[in-house]
ROTOR-971131 format. One line per field, with one value per atom (N, C-alpha, C): residue number from 1; residue in one letter; chain; x, y, z. Coordinates in steps of 0.001 Angstrom, whole numbers, padded with zeros to 6 digits, always signed. Each point is the difference from the previous one (the first is absolute). Example, Ala and Ser with C-alpha at 12.3 -4.5 7.8 and 13.67 -1.06 7.14 Angstrom:
2
nr	(1, 1, 1, 2, 2, 2) .
rest	(A, A, A, S, S, S) .
kette	(A, A, A, A, A, A) .
xx	(+013190, -000890, +000900, -000350, +000820, -000770) .
yy	(-005690, +001190, +001200, +001050, +001190, +001090) .
zz	(+007800, +000000, +000000, -000720, +000060, +000730) .
This chain:
119
nr	(1, 1, 1, 2, 2, 2, 3, 3, 3, 4, 4, 4, 5, 5, 5, 6, 6, 6, 7, 7, 7, 8, 8, 8, 9, 9, 9, 10, 10, 10, 11, 11, 11, 12, 12, 12, 13, 13, 13, 14, 14, 14, 15, 15, 15, 16, 16, 16, 17, 17, 17, 18, 18, 18, 19, 19, 19, 20, 20, 20, 21, 21, 21, 22, 22, 22, 23, 23, 23, 24, 24, 24, 25, 25, 25, 26, 26, 26, 27, 27, 27, 28, 28, 28, 29, 29, 29, 30, 30, 30, 31, 31, 31, 32, 32, 32, 33, 33, 33, 34, 34, 34, 35, 35, 35, 36, 36, 36, 37, 37, 37, 38, 38, 38, 39, 39, 39, 40, 40, 40, 41, 41, 41, 42, 42, 42, 43, 43, 43, 44, 44, 44, 45, 45, 45, 46, 46, 46, 47, 47, 47, 48, 48, 48, 49, 49, 49, 50, 50, 50, 51, 51, 51, 52, 52, 52, 53, 53, 53, 54, 54, 54, 55, 55, 55, 56, 56, 56, 57, 57, 57, 58, 58, 58, 59, 59, 59, 60, 60, 60, 61, 61, 61, 62, 62, 62, 63, 63, 63, 64, 64, 64, 65, 65, 65, 66, 66, 66, 67, 67, 67, 68, 68, 68, 69, 69, 69, 70, 70, 70, 71, 71, 71, 72, 72, 72, 73, 73, 73, 74, 74, 74, 75, 75, 75, 76, 76, 76, 77, 77, 77, 78, 78, 78, 79, 79, 79, 80, 80, 80, 81, 81, 81, 82, 82, 82, 83, 83, 83, 84, 84, 84, 85, 85, 85, 86, 86, 86, 87, 87, 87, 88, 88, 88, 89, 89, 89, 90, 90, 90, 91, 91, 91, 92, 92, 92, 93, 93, 93, 94, 94, 94, 95, 95, 95, 96, 96, 96, 97, 97, 97, 98, 98, 98, 99, 99, 99, 100, 100, 100, 101, 101, 101, 102, 102, 102, 103, 103, 103, 104, 104, 104, 105, 105, 105, 106, 106, 106, 107, 107, 107, 108, 108, 108, 109, 109, 109, 110, 110, 110, 111, 111, 111, 112, 112, 112, 113, 113, 113, 114, 114, 114, 115, 115, 115, 116, 116, 116, 117, 117, 117, 118, 118, 118, 119, 119, 119) .
rest	(Q, Q, Q, V, V, V, Q, Q, Q, L, L, L, V, V, V, E, E, E, S, S, S, G, G, G, G, G, G, G, G, G, L, L, L, V, V, V, Q, Q, Q, A, A, A, G, G, G, G, G, G, S, S, S, L, L, L, R, R, R, L, L, L, S, S, S, C, C, C, A, A, A, A, A, A, S, S, S, G, G, G, S, S, S, I, I, I, I, I, I, S, S, S, L, L, L, N, N, N, A, A, A, M, M, M, G, G, G, W, W, W, Y, Y, Y, R, R, R, Q, Q, Q, V, V, V, P, P, P, G, G, G, R, R, R, Q, Q, Q, R, R, R, E, E, E, L, L, L, V, V, V, A, A, A, T, T, T, I, I, I, T, T, T, S, S, S, G, G, G, G, G, G, N, N, N, T, T, T, L, L, L, Y, Y, Y, A, A, A, G, G, G, A, A, A, V, V, V, K, K, K, G, G, G, R, R, R, F, F, F, T, T, T, I, I, I, S, S, S, M, M, M, D, D, D, N, N, N, A, A, A, K, K, K, N, N, N, T, T, T, V, V, V, Y, Y, Y, L, L, L, Q, Q, Q, M, M, M, N, N, N, S, S, S, L, L, L, K, K, K, P, P, P, E, E, E, D, D, D, T, T, T, A, A, A, V, V, V, Y, Y, Y, C, C, C, C, C, C, N, N, N, A, A, A, V, V, V, A, A, A, S, S, S, T, T, T, G, G, G, W, W, W, E, E, E, F, F, F, N, N, N, D, D, D, Y, Y, Y, W, W, W, G, G, G, Q, Q, Q, G, G, G, T, T, T, Q, Q, Q, V, V, V, T, T, T, V, V, V, S, S, S, S, S, S) .
kette	(A, A, A, A, A, A, A, A, A, A, A, A, A, A, A, A, A, A, A, A, A, A, A, A, A, A, A, A, A, A, A, A, A, A, A, A, A, A, A, A, A, A, A, A, A, A, A, A, A, A, A, A, A, A, A, A, A, A, A, A, A, A, A, A, A, A, A, A, A, A, A, A, A, A, A, A, A, A, A, A, A, A, A, A, A, A, A, A, A, A, A, A, A, A, A, A, A, A, A, A, A, A, A, A, A, A, A, A, A, A, A, A, A, A, A, A, A, A, A, A, A, A, A, A, A, A, A, A, A, A, A, A, A, A, A, A, A, A, A, A, A, A, A, A, A, A, A, A, A, A, A, A, A, A, A, A, A, A, A, A, A, A, A, A, A, A, A, A, A, A, A, A, A, A, A, A, A, A, A, A, A, A, A, A, A, A, A, A, A, A, A, A, A, A, A, A, A, A, A, A, A, A, A, A, A, A, A, A, A, A, A, A, A, A, A, A, A, A, A, A, A, A, A, A, A, A, A, A, A, A, A, A, A, A, A, A, A, A, A, A, A, A, A, A, A, A, A, A, A, A, A, A, A, A, A, A, A, A, A, A, A, A, A, A, A, A, A, A, A, A, A, A, A, A, A, A, A, A, A, A, A, A, A, A, A, A, A, A, A, A, A, A, A, A, A, A, A, A, A, A, A, A, A, A, A, A, A, A, A, A, A, A, A, A, A, A, A, A, A, A, A, A, A, A, A, A, A, A, A, A, A, A, A, A, A, A, A, A, A, A, A, A, A, A, A, A, A, A, A, A, A, A, A, A, A, A, A) .
xx	(+000827, -000827, +000866, -000606, +000695, -000791, +000693, -000630, +000527, -000902, +000359, -000369, +000954, -000227, +000266, -001051, +000100, +000192, +000611, +000150, +000135, -000229, +000248, -001225, -001185, -001188, -000224, -000996, -000312, -000780, -000027, -000732, +001005, -000249, +000907, -000822, +000504, -000681, +000290, -000899, +000202, +001326, +000719, +001316, +001124, -000354, +000999, +000460, +000825, +000587, -000150, -000045, +000032, +000801, +000578, +000719, -000555, -000505, -000511, +001069, -000004, +000903, -000807, +000475, -000642, +001083, +000101, +001004, -000665, +000535, -000502, +000879, -000651, +000751, -000723, +000690, -000580, +000859, -000621, +000736, +000114, +000622, +000101, +001194, -000278, +001075, +000363, -001026, +000238, -001068, +000445, -000908, +000029, -001098, -000035, -000271, -000932, -000365, -000712, +000022, -000770, -000680, -001016, -000691, -000940, -000610, -000960, -001310, -001081, -001341, -000698, -001074, -000745, -001494, -000728, -001441, -000706, -001060, -000885, -001332, -000660, -001298, -000965, -000623, -000967, +000596, +001330, +000653, +000909, +000291, +000890, +001430, +000724, +001429, +000701, +000927, +000699, +001510, +000670, +001460, +000578, +001021, +000746, +001343, +000760, +001310, +000485, +000736, +000621, +001448, +000772, +001406, +000393, +000750, +000471, +001345, +000420, +001294, +001139, -000281, +000994, -000002, -000953, -000035, -000950, -000767, -000976, -001184, -000415, -001071, -001198, -001151, -001240, -000768, -000494, -000739, -001381, -000947, -001289, +000194, -000799, +000132, -000191, -000868, -000333, +001164, +000976, +001105, +001335, +000037, +001261, +000607, +001262, +000682, -000053, -000868, -000103, +000453, -000261, +000347, +001180, +000825, +001126, +000031, +000008, +000086, +001425, +000471, +001334, -000024, +001006, +000018, +001412, +000121, +001263, -000098, +000608, -000123, +000606, +001068, +000654, -000894, -000868, -000881, -001430, -000265, -001375, -000969, +000407, -000776, -000243, -001226, -000360, -000375, +000341, -000281, -000839, -000799, -000743, +000183, +000777, +000177, -001096, -000808, -001141, +000231, +000136, +000202, -001184, -000098, -001078, -001356, -000249, -001236, -001225, -001068, -001265, -001090, -001066, -001105, -000531, +000028, -000500, +000922, +001170, +000865, -000408, -000941, -000471, -000584, +000502, -000427, +000724, -000415, +000779, +000958, +001272, +001026, +000420, -000102, +000311, +001218, +000852, +001200, -000328, +000596, -000175, +001366, +000087, +001223, -000366, +000749, -000128, +001219, -000236, +001118, -000246, +001099, -000062, +000578, -000743, +000510, +000274, -000176, +000198, +000059, -000988, +000032, -000726, -000843, -000761, -000012, -000331, -000094, -001451, -000145, -001318, +000015, -001199, -000162, -000195, +000691, -000162, -000301, -000789, -000441, +000245, +000349, +000111, -001361, -000033, -001245, -000443, +000944, -000329, +000385, +000318, +000322, -000746, -000596, -000833, +000872, -000293, +000617, -001126, +000085, -001014, +000671, -000474, +000562, -001073, +000289, -000972, +000235, -001082, +000110, +000275) .
yy	(-001194, +001194, +001250, +001091, +001290, +001012, +000723, +001048, +001357, +000956, +001367, +000920, +000787, +000930, +001413, +000817, +001378, +000958, +001123, +001063, +001329, +001081, +001330, +000827, -000557, +000796, +001033, +000851, +001019, +001149, +001076, +001214, +001077, +000631, +001048, +001076, +001217, +001086, -000067, +000560, +000067, +000692, -000592, +000504, -000676, -000772, -000687, -001303, -000725, -001248, -001112, -001207, -001188, -001069, -000921, -001117, -001284, -000865, -001299, -001067, -000975, -001143, -001278, -001029, -001314, -001059, -000798, -001054, -001360, -000785, -001353, -001004, -000965, -001042, -001332, -001070, -001333, -000881, -001021, -001002, +000431, +001142, +000573, -000594, -000603, -000493, +001052, +000655, +001023, +001084, +001259, +001132, +000677, -000068, +000496, +001493, +000458, +001416, +000353, +001285, +000519, +001284, +000377, +001212, +000513, +001128, +000637, +000249, -000303, +000273, +000808, +000687, +000749, -000172, +000148, -000194, +001010, +000562, +000916, -000717, +000110, -000675, +000311, -001060, +000166, +000026, -000078, +000008, -001208, -000350, -001141, +000350, -001049, +000167, +000389, +000934, +000458, -000082, -000235, -000074, +001389, +000053, +001235, -000087, -001038, -000176, -001417, -000516, -001312, +000063, -000958, -000085, -001470, -000366, -001365, -000137, -001232, -000230, +000531, +000176, +000552, +001514, +000616, +001452, +000700, -000740, +000639, +000492, +001224, +000609, +000353, +000071, +000395, +000873, +001139, +000919, +000287, +000208, +000522, +001459, +000409, +001360, +001057, -000301, +000987, +000282, -000897, +000172, +000209, -000146, +000116, +001390, +000005, +001268, +000433, -000600, +000345, -001146, -001235, -001184, -000717, -000612, -000792, -001337, -001078, -001335, -000507, -000688, -000588, -001323, -000801, -001330, -000365, -000534, -000535, -001516, -000553, -001438, -000819, +000497, -000744, -000103, +000996, +000019, -000392, -000319, -000306, +001090, +001225, +001138, +000984, +000489, +000999, +001286, +001115, +001312, +000819, +000885, +000939, +001392, +000826, +001383, +000826, +000630, +000771, +001475, +000797, +001436, +000762, +001261, +000867, -000675, -000531, -000747, +000890, -000597, +000695, -000702, +000712, -000652, -001231, +000011, -001159, -001209, +000152, -001146, -000762, +000541, -000667, -001362, -001042, -001367, -000946, -001250, -001070, -000528, +000032, -000444, -001423, -000896, -001409, -000405, -000755, -000525, -001333, -000210, -001251, -000574, -001321, -000669, -001174, -000158, -001183, -000862, -001082, -000777, -001482, -000726, -001453, -000610, -000953, -000787, -001427, -000252, -001359, +000020, -000587, -000162, +001096, +000770, +000997, +001327, +001058, +001332, +000267, +000665, +000394, +001451, +000570, +001354, -000051, +000888, +000136, +001459, +000212, +001352, +000293, +001249, +000461, +000437, +000381, +000396, +001395, +000813, +001362, +001005, +001203, +001088, +001251, +000695, +001157, +001224, +000658, +001289, +001023, +001044, +001047, +001338, +000683, +001297, +001062, +000919, +001045, +001228, +000695, +001182, +001258) .
zz	(+000000, +000000, +000000, -000436, -000062, +000820, +000833, +000801, -000452, -000075, -000370, +001154, +000436, +001099, -000490, +000047, -000479, +001169, -000298, +000996, -000716, +000742, -000538, -000315, +000145, -000267, +001082, -000211, +001002, -000584, +000772, -000375, -000388, -001131, -000478, -000689, +000026, -000706, -001488, -000767, -001446, -000307, -000953, -000343, +000739, +001005, +000813, -000624, +000764, -000484, +001036, -000494, +000828, -000726, +000776, -000588, +000571, -000879, +000398, -000218, +000902, -000131, +000100, -000667, +000068, -000080, +001048, +000051, -000173, -000911, -000237, +000732, +000629, +000705, -000158, +000383, -000111, -000892, -000528, -000791, -001457, -000210, -001341, -000740, -001131, -000849, -001034, -000542, -001009, +000122, -000109, +000069, -001360, -000723, -001372, -000058, +000823, -000029, +001299, +000307, +001129, -000434, +000728, -000396, +001061, -000313, +000885, -000745, +000684, -000488, +001074, -000376, +001003, -000216, +001096, -000065, +000881, -000554, +000711, +000161, +001146, +000185, -001135, -000538, -001066, -001392, -000059, -001304, -000152, -001236, -000256, +000391, +000401, +000278, -001290, +000085, -001197, +000188, -001112, +000022, +000249, +000831, +000216, -000731, +000322, -000638, +000244, -000961, +000159, -000447, +000490, -000383, -000053, -001030, -000105, +000701, +000212, +000630, -000872, -001280, -000910, -000046, +000710, +000097, -000956, -000758, -000886, +000813, -000256, +000772, -000874, +000672, -000646, +000980, -000451, +000864, -000572, +000895, -000410, -000428, -000984, -000497, +001076, +000971, +001031, +000951, +000047, +000953, -000684, -001298, -000738, +000221, +000322, +000255, +001454, +000785, +001426, +000892, -000420, +000786, -000655, +000841, -000489, +000730, -000770, +000578, -000144, +001031, -000052, +000768, -000236, +000609, +000417, +001203, +000491, -000094, -001034, -000238, +001142, +000589, +001081, +001233, +000191, +001167, -000342, -001271, -000443, +000461, -000179, +000480, -001139, -000055, -000984, +000726, -000612, +000575, -000978, +000551, -000825, +000604, -000676, +000418, -000650, +000837, -000502, +000321, -001032, +000149, -000577, +000356, -000505, +000138, +001173, +000230, -000123, -000507, -000206, +000805, +000346, +000731, -000731, -001310, -000747, +000074, +000606, +000245, +001266, +000735, +001214, -000335, +000651, -000275, +000943, -000034, +000631, -001062, +000305, -000935, +000363, -000971, +000218, -000817, +000648, -000651, -000671, -001148, -000743, -000357, +000029, -000438, -000887, -001054, -000857, +000303, +000724, +000525, -000154, +000018, -000087, +001278, +000540, +001137, -000427, -001289, -000516, -001507, -000634, -001439, -000762, +000657, -000730, +000758, -000743, +000594, +000403, +001124, +000488, +000459, +000086, +000522, +001504, +000689, +001447, +000308, +001064, +000344, +001471, +000264, +001367, +000521, +001287, +000639, -000414, -000419, -000396, +001064, -000448, +000912, -000472, +000956, -000338, -000262, -001103, -000316, -000109, +000803, -000011, -000275, -001039, -000374, +000221, +000895, +000316, -000879, -000292, -000878, +000805) .
């Protein structure tokens, strides 16, 4: 099994910054990619940013230029630096990992961390 532990959420004023971290642990043989998704009550979960173990990144249009995703392969940890935060960034941010503990890759999810941006 793979466990994901997130940290770094909180309350910040518009224009401020936050840094989220997510550490993967467990019987990981290979970690293919990690990423961040966010969800607001009543709306579908949406992709924020992903990064592969090779360093390829993908960002949602709404965060491009403001958020930066990075990954420490040695620590199986992904980070999300969020700058110029807006009230519409308020959501529960969930960490995702595509990892293998044996013969196949599976999706794993963290519990989520609340990010609240006040206007």
